[in-house]
C-alpha positions as CSV (number, residue, x, y, z in Angstrom):
1,M,36.5,48.3,208.7
2,S,34.5,45.1,208.5
3,I,31.4,45.0,206.5
4,Q,28.6,42.6,207.5
5,W,27.0,41.7,204.2
6,Y,23.4,40.5,203.5
7,Q,22.8,38.5,200.4
8,D,19.7,36.6,199.4
9,G,19.4,36.2,195.6
10,K,16.0,37.9,195.3
11,T,14.7,38.8,191.8
12,F,11.6,40.6,190.6
13,D,9.9,41.3,187.3
14,T,9.5,45.0,187.7
15,I,11.2,48.0,189.3
16,R,8.1,48.6,191.3
17,E,8.3,45.2,192.9
18,S,12.0,45.7,193.5
19,H,11.4,49.0,195.1
20,E,8.6,47.7,197.4
21,W,10.8,44.9,198.6
22,A,13.9,47.0,199.0
23,Y,12.0,49.7,200.9
24,N,10.1,47.4,203.2
25,V,12.7,44.7,203.9
26,I,16.4,45.3,203.3
27,Y,16.2,49.1,203.7
28,N,15.3,48.8,207.4
29,E,18.2,46.4,208.0
30,I,21.0,48.3,206.3
31,G,22.8,50.4,208.9
32,N,21.1,48.4,211.7
33,L,21.6,44.6,211.4
34,Y,23.9,44.7,208.3
35,S,26.2,47.3,206.9
36,G,26.0,46.1,203.3
37,Y,23.9,44.3,200.7
38,I,25.1,42.2,197.8
39,T,22.8,41.4,194.8
40,T,23.1,40.4,191.2
41,Y,19.8,42.1,190.4
42,E,20.3,45.7,189.3
43,K,16.7,46.8,190.0
44,I,17.0,46.0,193.7
45,A,20.4,47.7,193.8
46,Y,19.0,50.8,192.2
47,S,15.9,50.9,194.5
48,L,18.0,50.4,197.7
49,V,20.5,53.2,196.7
50,F,17.6,55.5,195.9
51,E,15.9,54.9,199.3
52,L,19.2,55.2,201.2
53,I,20.0,58.5,199.5
54,R,16.4,59.8,199.9
55,S,16.4,59.1,203.6
56,N,19.8,60.7,204.0
57,T,18.6,64.0,202.7
58,P,18.7,66.9,203.8
59,T,20.5,65.9,207.0
60,P,23.2,63.2,206.1
61,R,23.7,60.6,208.8
62,L,25.4,57.9,206.6
63,D,27.9,57.7,203.7
64,V,26.4,55.5,201.0
65,H,28.9,53.5,199.0
66,T,28.3,51.5,195.8
67,K,30.5,49.2,193.7
68,I,29.8,47.0,190.7
69,D,32.0,43.9,190.2
70,F,31.7,43.3,186.4
71,N,31.8,39.6,185.5
72,E,32.2,38.4,181.9
73,S,31.3,34.8,182.7
74,G,28.2,35.5,184.9
75,P,26.0,38.2,186.3
76,D,27.5,41.5,187.6
77,V,27.5,41.9,191.3
78,Y,26.2,45.0,192.9
79,K,27.4,46.0,196.4
80,I,25.8,48.7,198.5
81,W,27.1,49.6,202.0
82,V,26.9,52.4,204.5
83,T,29.2,53.9,207.0
84,A,28.1,56.3,209.8
85,L,29.2,59.9,209.5
86,N,31.2,61.2,212.5
87,D,29.4,64.1,214.2
């Protein structure tokens, strides 16, 4: 499986701003243009996972995966990706 990642380096001051951006921008592209998103900003990662899980309930259409690459010498890297469920 090859994951097509999207990465942009966005940051915001609040969870509300992060959620607005994640819901209106990258949320619509994950599963369509890209299969995954990489960020070093935990608020965007949290917001994106929240929206992906919310939209996947009660009828799941995607598996949502997450991974954190911990980095002692720099920021942690958050990875969120989806795979289609087989019907």
